[in-house]
C-alpha positions in Angstrom: 0.0 0.0 0.0 2.8 2.4 0.9 4.6 1.9 -2.4 1.3 2.5 -4.2 0.8 5.8 -2.5 4.4 6.9 -3.2 4.0 5.6 -6.8 0.8 7.8 -7.4 2.6 10.7 -5.9 5.6 10.2 -8.2 3.3 10.0 -11.3 1.4 13.2 -10.3 4.7 14.9 -9.7 6.0 13.9 -13.2 2.8 15.1 -14.9 2.9 18.5 -13.1 6.6 18.8 -13.9 5.8 18.4 -17.6 3.3 21.2 -17.3 5.6 23.5 -15.5 9.2 22.6 -16.6 10.9 26.0 -16.2 9.4 26.6 -12.7 10.3 23.1 -11.6 13.9 23.5 -12.9 14.4 26.9 -11.3 13.0 25.7 -8.0 15.0 22.5 -8.0 18.2 24.6 -8.3 17.6 25.8 -4.7 17.8 22.3 -3.3 20.9 21.1 -1.5 22.0 18.2 -3.7 24.9 17.5 -1.4 22.7 16.9 1.6 20.4 14.9 -0.5 23.2 12.7 -1.7 24.5 12.4 1.8 21.1 11.2 2.9 21.1 8.7 0.1 24.4 7.4 1.3 23.1 7.2 4.9 20.0 5.2 3.9 21.9 2.8 1.6 24.5 2.2 4.3 21.8 1.8 6.9 20.0 -0.8 4.7 23.4 -2.6 4.4 23.5 -2.7 8.2 20.0 -4.2 8.3 21.1 -6.9 5.9 24.0 -7.7 8.3 21.5 -7.8 11.2 19.3 -10.4 9.3 22.4 -12.4 8.4 23.5 -12.3 12.1 20.2 -13.5 13.4 20.1 -16.3 10.8 23.5 -17.4 12.1 22.2 -17.3 15.7 24.2 -14.2 16.7 21.6 -12.1 18.6 24.1 -9.6 19.9 25.5 -8.9 16.5 22.0 -8.6 15.1 21.2 -6.0 17.8 24.4 -4.1 17.1 23.7 -3.9 13.4 20.2 -2.7 14.0 21.5 0.1 16.2 24.0 1.0 13.5 21.0 1.2 11.0 19.2 3.4 13.5 22.1 5.8 13.6 21.9 6.0 9.8 18.2 6.8 10.1 18.9 9.4 12.7 21.6 11.0 10.5 19.1 11.1 7.7 16.5 12.9 9.9 19.0 15.4 11.1 20.2 16.3 7.6 16.7 16.5 6.3 15.8 18.8 9.2 18.6 21.1 8.3 17.2 21.2 4.7 13.7 22.0 6.0 15.1 24.7 8.3 16.9 26.3 5.4 13.7 26.2 3.3 11.4 27.5 6.0 13.9 30.2 7.0 13.9 31.4 3.3 10.1 31.7 3.5 9.5 28.6 1.4 6.5 26.5 2.3 3.8 24.3 0.7 2.1 27.2 -0.9 5.3 28.8 -2.4 4.8 27.0 -5.7 3.8 23.6 -7.2 7.4 22.3 -7.0 7.9 23.2 -3.3 4.5 21.7 -2.6 5.6 18.4 -4.0 9.1 18.6 -2.7 7.9 19.3 0.9 4.9 16.8 0.7 7.0 14.0 -0.8 10.0 14.4 1.5 7.9 15.0 4.6 5.8 11.9 3.9 9.1 9.9 3.4 10.5 11.6 6.6 7.5 10.2 8.6 8.2 6.7 7.1 11.8 6.9 8.2 10.6 7.7 11.7 8.1 4.8 11.6 10.9 2.5 10.2 13.2 3.5 13.1 10.5 2.7 15.6 10.0 -0.7 14.0 13.7 -1.4 14.0 14.0 -0.3 17.6 11.1 -2.6 18.6 12.9 -5.4 16.7 16.1 -4.7 18.7 14.3 -4.7 22.0 12.5 -8.0 21.1 15.9 -9.5 20.0 17.5 -8.5 23.3 14.6 -10.2 25.1 15.3 -13.4 23.2 12.4 -13.3 20.9 14.5 -14.2 17.8 16.7 -17.1 17.0 18.1 -19.0 14.0 14.7 -20.8 13.6 12.5 -17.9 14.5 13.6 -14.6 12.9 10.6 -13.5 10.8 10.2 -10.3 12.8 13.8 -9.3 12.0 13.2 -9.9 8.3 9.9 -8.1 8.4 11.4 -5.0 10.0 14.3 -5.2 7.5 11.8 -5.4 4.6 10.1 -2.2 5.8 13.4 -0.4 6.1 14.4 -1.5 2.7 11.1 -0.1 1.3 11.9 3.3 2.9 15.3 3.2 1.3 13.9 2.2 -2.1 11.5 5.1 -2.0 14.3 7.5 -1.3 16.4 6.0 -4.1 13.6 6.9 -6.4 12.7 10.2 -4.7 16.2 11.7 -4.6 16.9 11.7 -8.3 13.3 12.5 -9.2 13.1 15.6 -7.1 16.8 16.7 -6.8 18.5 15.7 -10.0 16.3 14.9 -13.1 15.8 18.0 -15.1 
């Protein structure tokens, strides 16, 4: 369902971009591509850490699983901090949802994603707590895999969102 919502959002963005190419291009130039790229790196790295956590629990190494999840959470936290810096810059410049169509999409898409990062972090934290309590093992690790799948979905959405909004002209 989440991917469907993002997919519809992306399609509507693309259609509106085609109708307002110059305004979208000009507004896009105000985005901080370096922070966007850093956030991409943070999420991809964080997804790698989640892969390591799944591998660790499959091997029966609960402590390693927990450590990898905490590392993934740090990546998520880094993403939230950098994205907050971007939002602060935009809001300080007087940019908001009603500034123009591009900024409406930029803020809506990235804030919707931001909320999904928070939810993903809550899920991963819950998985780490359950792992610490002994809920997962080599035979029973579906919860770790489910949390990892959600985190990968969040990462995938950003991998599409970043070039769509920050790069493609």
